[in-house]
C-alpha positions in Angstrom: 22.9 -18.8 2.9 20.9 -21.9 3.8 17.8 -20.7 5.6 15.6 -17.7 6.0 12.8 -17.1 8.5 9.8 -15.0 7.8 7.9 -13.8 10.9 4.2 -13.3 10.2 2.0 -14.7 7.5 -0.2 -11.7 6.8 -0.3 -10.2 3.3 3.3 -8.9 3.6 4.6 -12.1 5.1 2.8 -14.1 2.4 4.2 -12.1 -0.5 7.6 -12.4 1.1 7.8 -16.1 1.5 6.1 -16.5 -1.9 8.9 -14.5 -3.4 11.8 -16.3 -1.8 10.3 -19.8 -2.3 10.3 -19.2 -6.0 13.6 -17.3 -6.5 15.8 -19.3 -4.1 16.3 -22.9 -3.1 16.8 -22.0 0.5 14.9 -23.6 3.4 12.2 -21.3 4.6 10.5 -21.2 8.0 7.4 -19.1 8.5 6.6 -18.3 12.2 3.1 -17.1 13.0 1.0 -16.8 16.2 -2.4 -18.4 15.6 -3.8 -16.3 18.4 -3.4 -13.2 16.2 -5.9 -13.0 13.4 -4.6 -11.5 10.2 -6.6 -8.5 9.0 -9.3 -9.2 6.4 -10.0 -6.0 4.5 -10.3 -5.5 0.8 -7.1 -4.5 -0.8 -6.0 -3.1 -4.1 -2.6 -3.1 -5.6 -0.6 -2.3 -8.7 0.4 -4.3 -11.8 3.7 -5.7 -10.4 2.0 -7.8 -7.8 -0.2 -9.3 -10.5 2.9 -10.0 -12.6 4.3 -12.0 -9.6 1.2 -14.0 -9.3 1.4 -14.9 -12.9 5.2 -15.7 -12.8 5.4 -17.4 -9.5 2.0 -19.0 -9.0 0.9 -19.4 -12.7 -2.3 -17.5 -12.0 -4.5 -15.5 -14.4 -7.3 -13.1 -13.7 -9.9 -15.9 -13.8 -8.0 -17.9 -11.2 -7.7 -14.9 -8.8 -11.4 -14.3 -9.0 -12.2 -17.9 -8.0 -9.4 -18.2 -5.3 -9.6 -14.9 -3.4 -12.7 -13.0 -4.6 -10.6 -10.8 -6.9 -12.0 -8.2 -9.3 -10.4 -6.4 -12.1 -8.7 -3.1 -11.2 -8.2 -0.9 -14.3 -7.0 2.1 -12.3 -8.1 4.7 -9.8 -11.0 7.1 -10.3 -10.5 10.4 -8.5 -13.6 12.4 -7.6 -13.6 16.0 -6.2 -9.8 16.4 -5.9 -9.8 19.2 -8.4 -12.4 21.0 -10.6 -13.0 17.8 -12.6 -12.9 14.1 -12.0 -10.3 11.9 -13.7 -8.9 8.4 -14.1 -5.4 7.3 -13.2 -5.1 4.2 -15.3 -2.5 1.5 -15.9 -0.7 1.5 -19.2 -2.5 -0.6 -21.8 -2.9 -3.5 -21.8 -2.0 -3.9 -18.1 -4.5 -4.4 -15.3 -4.3 -5.2 -11.6 -6.8 -6.6 -9.1 -8.7 -5.9 -5.9 -8.8 -8.9 -3.6 -9.8 -10.4 -0.2 -6.6 -10.2 1.8 -7.4 -13.2 4.1 -8.2 -15.5 1.2 -5.0 -14.5 -0.5 -3.1 -15.4 2.7 -4.8 -18.8 2.9 -4.1 -19.5 -0.7 -0.3 -18.8 -0.4 -0.1 -21.1 2.7 -1.8 -24.0 0.9 0.3 -23.4 -2.2 3.6 -23.7 -0.3 2.6 -26.3 2.3 5.1 -28.8 0.8 7.9 -26.3 0.3 7.8 -24.2 3.5 7.9 -25.1 7.1 5.0 -23.2 8.9 5.5 -23.0 12.6 2.8 -21.8 15.0 4.9 -20.1 17.6 4.9 -16.7 19.2 8.3 -15.0 18.8 9.3 -12.6 21.5 13.0 -12.2 20.7 15.0 -12.9 17.6 17.3 -15.4 19.3 14.3 -17.8 19.4 14.7 -18.1 15.6 17.4 -20.2 13.9 18.1 -18.8 10.5 20.8 -17.1 8.4 18.5 -14.1 7.8 15.2 -13.1 9.4 12.5 -11.0 7.6 10.1 -9.5 10.2 6.6 -9.0 8.8 4.7 -9.1 12.1 2.8 -5.8 11.8 3.0 -2.3 13.4 5.6 -1.8 16.1 4.8 -1.2 19.8 6.9 2.0 19.8 8.4 4.1 17.1 12.0 4.7 18.6 13.5 3.1 15.5 11.2 4.8 13.0 10.8 8.2 11.3 7.3 9.6 11.5 6.2 10.6 8.0 6.0 14.4 8.1 3.6 15.2 5.4 0.6 12.7 5.7 -2.5 14.5 6.9 -4.7 11.4 7.8 -4.2 9.1 10.7 -7.4 7.1 11.1 -9.8 5.1 8.9 -13.4 4.1 9.4 -14.2 0.9 7.5 -17.4 -0.7 6.3 -18.3 -3.5 3.9 -21.6 -3.6 2.0 -23.0 -6.7 0.3 -23.5 -5.8 -3.3 -22.6 -6.9 -6.8 -20.1 -4.3 -7.9 -20.7 -2.5 -11.2 -17.3 -1.0 -11.6 -13.7 -2.3 -12.1 -11.6 0.4 -10.5 -10.8 1.9 -7.1 -12.7 5.1 -6.3 -11.0 7.8 -4.2 -13.5 10.5 -3.4 -12.4 13.7 -1.7 -15.0 14.6 0.9 -15.6 17.2 3.6 -13.2 15.8 6.3 -10.8 13.6 4.2 -11.4 11.1 1.5 -13.3 7.8 1.0 -12.1 4.7 -1.0 -14.5 2.2 -2.6 -13.0 -1.1 -3.5 -15.1 -3.6 -5.4 -14.8 -7.2 -4.3 -16.8 -10.3 -5.3 -20.4 -9.6 -4.1 -19.4 -6.8 -1.8 -17.8 -3.3 -1.7 -15.2 -2.3 0.9 -15.4 1.3 1.9 -13.0 3.3 4.0 -13.1 6.9 5.2 -9.6 8.4 5.8 -9.5 11.3 8.2 -7.5 13.0 10.9 -8.6 12.0 14.4 -7.0 15.0 15.9 -9.1 17.4 13.8 -12.5 15.6 13.3 -14.5 13.7 15.9 -15.0 10.0 15.1 -18.8 10.2 15.7 -19.0 13.0 13.1 -17.1 10.9 10.6 -19.4 8.0 11.3 -22.5 10.2 10.7 -21.0 11.6 7.4 -19.8 8.2 6.3 -23.3 6.6 6.8 -24.9 9.4 4.8 -22.4 8.8 2.0 -23.0 5.0 1.8 -26.8 5.4 2.1 -26.8 7.3 -1.2 -26.5 4.0 -2.9 -27.0 1.2 -0.3 -29.4 0.5 2.6 -27.7 -2.7 3.9 -24.9 -1.1 5.8 -22.8 -3.5 8.0 -20.9 -2.7 11.1 -18.4 0.2 11.2 -14.9 -0.4 12.4 -12.3 2.3 13.2 -8.6 1.8 13.0 -6.2 4.5 14.2 -2.7 4.4 12.6 0.6 6.2 12.4 2.5 7.0 9.2 6.1 5.9 9.6 9.1 4.1 8.1 12.3 2.6 9.6 15.5 4.5 10.2 17.5 1.4 9.3 15.4 -1.2 7.4 18.1 -3.6 6.3 20.8 -5.1 8.6 23.1 -8.1 8.1 20.8 -10.4 10.2 17.3 -8.8 9.9 15.1 -7.1 7.4 11.8 -5.5 8.1 8.8 -5.6 5.7 5.1 -4.8 5.7 3.8 -2.8 8.7 6.9 -3.9 10.7 8.8 -1.7 8.2 6.4 1.1 7.2 2.9 2.4 6.8 1.7 5.3 4.7 -1.9 6.1 3.8 -3.3 4.0 1.0 -4.3 6.7 -1.6 -2.2 5.2 -4.4 -2.1 1.6 -3.3 1.7 1.9 -2.8 2.0 -0.6 0.1 2.2 -4.0 -1.6 4.3 -2.7 -4.4 6.8 -1.4 -1.8 6.7 -4.8 0.0 7.7 -6.5 -3.3 10.4 -3.9 -3.8 11.9 -4.5 -0.4 12.0 -8.2 -1.1 13.8 -7.6 -4.4 16.4 -5.3 -2.8 17.0 -7.8 -0.1 17.5 -10.6 -2.7 20.0 -8.4 -4.4 21.9 -7.9 -1.2 21.9 -11.5 -0.2 23.3 -12.4 -3.7 26.0 -9.7 -3.2 24.6 -7.5 -6.0 24.1 -4.5 -3.7 25.4 -3.2 -0.4 23.5 -2.6 2.9 24.2 1.1 2.7 23.0 1.1 -0.9 19.6 -0.5 -0.2 19.1 1.5 3.0 19.7 4.7 1.1 17.2 3.5 -1.6 14.7 2.8 1.2 14.9 6.3 2.7 14.6 7.9 -0.8 11.7 5.7 -1.7 9.6 6.9 1.3 10.4 10.5 0.6 9.3 10.0 -3.0 6.1 8.2 -2.1 5.2 11.1 0.2 5.5 13.4 -2.8 3.2 11.2 -4.8 0.6 11.2 -2.0 0.9 15.0 -1.5 0.4 16.1 -5.0 -3.3 15.1 -4.5 -3.7 17.3 -1.4 -1.8 20.1 -3.1 -4.4 20.5 -5.8 -7.2 23.0 -5.4 -10.6 21.5 -4.5 -13.9 22.9 -3.2 -13.4 22.1 0.5 -12.4 24.8 3.0 -12.1 23.7 6.6 -9.5 22.8 9.2 -8.7 19.4 7.7 -8.1 20.6 4.2 -6.2 23.7 5.4 -3.9 21.4 7.4 -3.5 19.0 4.4 -2.8 21.9 2.1 -0.1 23.2 4.4 1.6 19.9 4.7 1.5 19.3 1.0 2.9 22.7 0.3 5.9 22.0 2.5 6.4 18.7 0.9 6.2 20.1 -2.7 8.5 23.0 -1.8 11.2 20.6 -0.5 10.9 18.5 -3.6 10.3 21.2 -6.1 13.4 20.6 -8.3 12.5 16.9 -8.7 8.9 17.8 -9.7 10.0 20.5 -12.1 12.2 18.0 -13.9 9.4 15.4 -13.9 7.0 17.9 -15.3 9.5 18.8 -18.1 9.8 15.1 -18.9 6.0 14.7 -19.0 5.5 17.7 -21.3 8.2 16.4 -23.7 7.1 12.8 -23.8 10.3 11.6 -22.1 10.4 8.6 -19.8 12.0 8.7 -16.3 15.3 6.9 -15.9 13.9 5.0 -12.9 10.7 4.8 -11.0 10.0 7.7 -8.7 8.5 6.1 -5.7 6.1 3.7 -7.3 5.4 5.8 -10.4 6.7 6.0 -14.0 6.0 9.0 -16.2 2.6 7.9 -17.4 1.3 8.1 -13.8 2.7 11.6 -13.4 1.2 12.8 -16.7 -2.3 11.6 -15.8 -2.3 13.0 -12.3 -0.7 16.4 -13.3 -3.4 16.8 -15.9 -6.2 15.5 -13.6 -5.1 17.7 -10.7 -4.4 20.8 -12.8 -0.8 20.9 -11.8 1.1 22.7 -14.5 3.8 24.5 -12.5 5.7 24.0 -9.3 
């Protein structure tokens, strides 16, 4: 192995070349199309991404605040998902961050400008790229022939809005509301809001009206609303001998537990193991499929809990979550047993260890499956 090529320099592409630039001595080419603007929305993640920033880039929390408008993320505050609100926190003394994605991407490019060859070129076919292995991070596919649609995710659209404000909280808020749920992510001098809903059930103008009412409870300076429709999907075969897919070229599942960037990192690590002959293609592809089943379970335990909303959206979400829980009941029974007996899981389940299950089981009143 002498050279890898990363296609795309968005957040997933940036994390990918950052990983391989540190852990290998290979030549790295990064191809990007300057006519495509990377998305600049506030993002939250989990502690493993922060650990990489410390290990690879020698950053601490103060640096991230200055470099890409990061704020502390002590966990996720869930409102209205059950009969009481609750926190899903990281294990002490760990914390993560919220950050401006575009500034993170700019930082990585500057950090590696002497190590990596950045090439402004639109890639239409893989034979335009000369490398021993290609990692495609160019975003959502044009069609889904090579993908599984995630069966159990009830939301497929998000309405976004940023509000200029000095945040007074250091956690992500996930608030269950009438037609879906709303996230609030504190960034430096602004808050990023997003209303997740199902476009096939609720009209977008209705969502915009309800969203505006929600934000106006605390802010008057509302900026422009932007709507993004999406699919929930993951690849049928993510790793091949010549090409690996990552970021939205590989998958997308709704962001309720900030699983995306953790999964990006996990894909990079599995690929590294394969390239160094520590794992087989079949092994890492099997891991990948199991991972997305388990992440759907993590997402669906939130929709499975009883809340106060009774309408078409929540009935649909409850039906999907019930199917998901039923198909994975034996796993959840064992995890619940471990949680009740203060036992740790042998491996991560999706992106969670036992402390996450314990907090969410209690917060969602899930004591049996």
